C-alpha positions in Angstrom: -91.8 -90.9 65.6 -94.4 -92.8 67.5 -94.6 -96.6 67.5 -97.8 -98.5 67.7 -98.7 -102.2 67.6 -101.5 -104.0 65.7 -103.9 -106.5 67.1 -103.7 -110.0 65.6 -107.2 -109.9 64.4 -106.4 -111.4 61.0 -104.3 -114.3 62.3 -106.5 -117.4 62.1 -107.6 -118.9 65.4 -107.1 -115.7 67.4 -109.7 -115.7 70.2 -111.7 -112.8 71.6 -109.9 -113.3 74.9 -106.5 -113.1 73.2 -107.5 -109.8 71.5 -108.6 -108.3 74.8 -105.4 -109.4 76.6 -103.3 -108.1 73.7 -105.0 -104.7 74.0 -104.6 -104.7 77.8 -100.8 -105.3 77.5 -100.5 -102.8 74.7 -102.1 -100.1 76.9 -99.5 -100.7 79.6 -96.6 -100.6 77.2 -94.6 -97.9 75.3 -97.0 -98.0 72.3 -98.9 -95.0 71.0 -101.5 -96.8 68.9 -103.4 -100.0 68.5 -104.1 -101.1 64.9 -106.3 -103.6 63.0 -106.2 -105.1 59.5 -109.1 -106.2 57.3 -110.0 -109.4 55.4 -113.2 -111.0 54.3 -112.2 -114.3 52.6 -110.2 -115.4 55.6 -110.5 -116.6 59.2 -110.6 -113.2 60.8 -112.2 -110.9 63.4 -113.9 -107.9 61.9 -111.6 -104.9 62.4 -114.3 -102.4 63.4 -116.0 -104.8 65.8 -112.5 -105.7 67.2 -111.7 -102.0 68.0 -115.0 -101.4 69.5 -114.6 -104.5 71.8 -111.2 -103.4 73.1 -112.1 -99.8 73.8 -112.7 -100.6 77.5 -109.2 -102.0 77.8 -107.6 -98.7 76.6 -107.5 -95.1 77.8 -104.7 -93.4 75.9 -103.9 -95.5 72.8 -105.0 -94.2 69.4 -107.2 -96.8 67.8 -106.3 -97.2 64.1 -107.5 -99.1 61.1 -104.4 -99.8 59.1 -106.3 -100.4 56.9 -110.0 -101.2 56.4 -110.9 -102.1 52.8 -113.6 -99.5 52.5 -115.5 -100.6 49.4 -116.3 -104.0 51.1 -118.8 -102.0 53.1 -121.3 -99.2 52.4 -120.4 -95.7 53.3 -123.2 -95.7 55.8 -122.0 -98.8 57.5 -118.5 -97.6 57.7 -119.6 -94.2 59.1 -121.8 -95.8 61.7 -119.1 -98.1 63.0 -116.5 -95.4 63.0 -118.8 -93.1 64.9 -119.4 -95.8 67.5 -115.7 -96.2 68.1 -115.0 -92.5 68.0 -117.8 -91.8 70.6 -116.9 -94.6 73.0 -113.2 -94.0 72.9 -113.5 -90.2 73.4 -112.2 -89.4 69.9 -109.2 -91.7 69.6 -109.9 -93.2 66.2 -107.8 -92.8 63.1 -109.6 -94.3 60.1 -107.1 -95.8 57.6 -108.8 -96.8 54.4 -107.9 -98.4 51.1 -109.3 -100.3 48.1 -107.4 -103.5 49.0 -105.6 -105.9 46.7 -107.4 -109.2 47.0 -110.2 -110.0 44.6 -111.4 -112.9 46.8 -112.3 -110.5 49.6 -114.7 -108.7 47.2 -116.2 -112.0 46.0 -116.8 -113.0 49.7 -118.5 -109.6 50.3 -120.6 -109.9 47.2 -119.1 -106.7 45.8 -117.9 -106.3 42.2 -114.2 -105.7 42.4 -114.3 -103.7 39.1 -116.3 -101.0 40.9 -114.0 -100.6 43.9 -112.2 -97.4 42.7 -115.5 -95.7 42.0 -117.0 -96.9 45.2 -114.0 -95.7 47.2 -114.1 -92.2 45.7 -117.8 -91.9 46.5 -117.2 -93.1 50.1 -114.4 -90.5 50.6 -116.8 -87.8 49.4 -119.7 -89.0 51.5 -117.9 -89.7 54.8 -117.3 -86.1 56.1 -121.0 -85.4 56.0 -122.0 -88.8 57.3 -119.5 -88.5 60.3 -120.3 -84.9 61.1 -118.3 -82.7 63.4 -116.7 -85.6 65.4 -115.2 -87.2 62.3 -111.8 -89.0 63.0 -108.8 -88.3 60.9 -108.9 -90.3 57.7 -105.7 -91.8 56.1 -105.7 -93.3 52.6 -103.4 -96.2 51.5 -102.4 -97.7 48.2 -99.5 -97.7 45.8 -101.1 -96.5 42.5 -100.9 -92.9 41.5 -104.6 -92.5 42.0 -104.2 -93.6 45.6 -101.9 -90.6 46.3 -104.3 -88.3 44.5 -107.2 -89.6 46.6 -105.1 -89.1 49.7 -104.4 -85.5 48.9 -107.9 -84.6 47.9 -109.9 -86.3 50.6 -107.8 -87.2 53.7 -105.4 -86.1 56.4 -102.6 -88.3 55.2 -101.2 -91.5 53.9 -100.7 -95.0 55.3 -98.0 -97.2 53.8 -98.5 -100.9 53.5 -95.1 -102.1 54.7 -91.5 -102.9 53.6 -88.1 -101.5 54.3 -87.5 -97.8 55.0 -86.5 -97.1 51.4 -89.9 -98.3 50.2 -91.6 -96.0 52.7 -89.4 -93.1 51.6 -90.5 -93.5 48.0 -94.2 -93.6 49.0 -93.7 -90.6 51.3 -92.2 -88.6 48.5 -95.2 -89.3 46.3 -97.6 -88.4 49.1 -95.9 -85.1 49.7 -95.8 -84.3 46.0 -99.5 -85.1 45.6 -100.3 -82.9 48.7 -98.4 -80.0 47.0 -100.2 -80.6 43.7 -103.5 -80.1 45.4 -102.3 -77.0 47.2 -103.0 -78.5 50.6 -101.5 -76.5 53.5 -98.9 -78.0 55.8 -98.0 -81.7 55.0 -99.8 -85.0 55.1 -99.6 -87.3 58.1 -97.4 -90.3 57.2 -98.0 -93.7 58.8 -96.2 -97.0 58.1 -96.3 -100.6 59.2 -93.9 -103.4 59.6 -94.4 -107.1 60.4 -92.5 -108.7 63.3 -92.1 -112.0 65.3 -89.9 -112.4 68.3 -89.0 -115.7 69.9 -87.4 -119.0 69.3 -87.0 -120.7 65.9 -90.4 -122.4 66.2 -92.2 -119.2 66.8 -90.4 -117.4 64.0 -91.2 -120.2 61.6 -94.9 -120.0 62.6 -94.8 -116.3 61.7 -93.1 -117.0 58.4 -95.7 -119.7 57.6 -98.5 -117.3 58.3 -97.0 -114.6 56.2 -96.4 -117.0 53.3 -100.1 -118.1 53.4 -101.5 -114.5 54.0 -99.6 -113.1 51.0 -99.8 -116.2 48.7 -101.9 -114.1 46.3 -98.8 -112.2 45.3 -97.4 -115.4 43.7 -93.6 -115.2 43.1 -93.2 -112.1 45.3 -94.4 -113.9 48.4 -90.9 -115.0 49.5 -89.6 -111.4 49.2 -92.4 -110.4 51.6 -91.6 -113.2 54.0 -88.0 -112.1 54.0 -89.1 -108.7 55.3 -90.5 -110.2 58.5 -88.5 -108.7 61.4 -87.3 -111.5 63.7 -84.5 -109.9 65.8 -84.3 -107.0 68.2 -81.5 -105.6 66.0 -83.7 -105.7 62.9 -86.6 -104.0 64.7 -84.4 -101.2 66.0 -82.9 -100.6 62.6 -86.4 -100.6 61.0 -87.7 -98.1 63.6 -84.7 -95.9 63.1 -85.0 -96.0 59.4 -88.6 -95.1 59.3 -88.0 -92.2 61.7 -85.2 -90.9 59.5 -87.6 -90.9 56.5 -90.1 -88.8 58.2 -92.7 -91.3 59.4 -95.1 -90.0 62.0 -96.4 -93.4 63.3 -95.0 -96.9 62.6 -97.4 -99.7 63.5 -95.7 -103.0 64.2 -97.9 -105.9 62.9 -97.5 -109.3 64.5 -97.0 -112.6 62.7 -98.2 -114.7 65.6 -101.1 -114.1 68.0 -99.5 -114.9 71.4 -99.9 -111.8 73.6 -96.3 -112.3 74.8 -95.3 -110.7 71.5 -96.6 -107.4 73.0 -94.2 -107.7 76.0 -91.3 -108.8 73.8 -91.7 -105.9 71.5 -92.1 -103.5 74.4 -88.7 -104.8 75.8 -87.0 -104.1 72.5 -88.4 -100.6 72.2 -87.5 -99.8 75.8 -84.0 -101.0 75.3 
């Protein structure tokens, strides 16, 4: 299994310089991919613009959206931005897409959230023609049954939103079953992600506070999500091993704080 790292583009206050430095350190580390997340109603850097900005700092890393909330954009905009990244990175983009879970992001984008499923289906149909022969691999995320059907019909694989290995295992089982139901040859690509923070108690608490605010929309479930934040080398090693055993192809580690030293600390854990 390959292990990537996400940029802190949705952590409030992250500067452009920090994103560039983060990408530079990731390129020199043991990572296989560089991911981005997506929000609208939040202090954030646009995921597609972020990947385009850090292309010059990378040569080998896969550049992945894990995920972009596709219906917040038009299919034409999404295809144009993806094509720019794909062209400037010599074909290193993996385009992870989903409908997203936050109504406030749709409100901020001026898009009716009730139309998101239909819009996403239309985008998945349109993207291959809009992107042409140089289209990147597309992954689809989500937890509803319709998400797995979309994945099997329109994409190269599935991207899981996070949690312990047993949660990934359940999603992977559904992804493989949907793939078989649509008589797709081979098997779907399977990507996952996990949140981490490494450092002293103050740094860990900053990460937990960020997670608590970022996932506040989940209400009573937020503390369960915060508890899943990996804060020790042992926890990270166990998570990586667990995802590998469940057949994950690529696990993207998502930071809870924006300090570029997090890249180095995670690299040390993986090297050890």
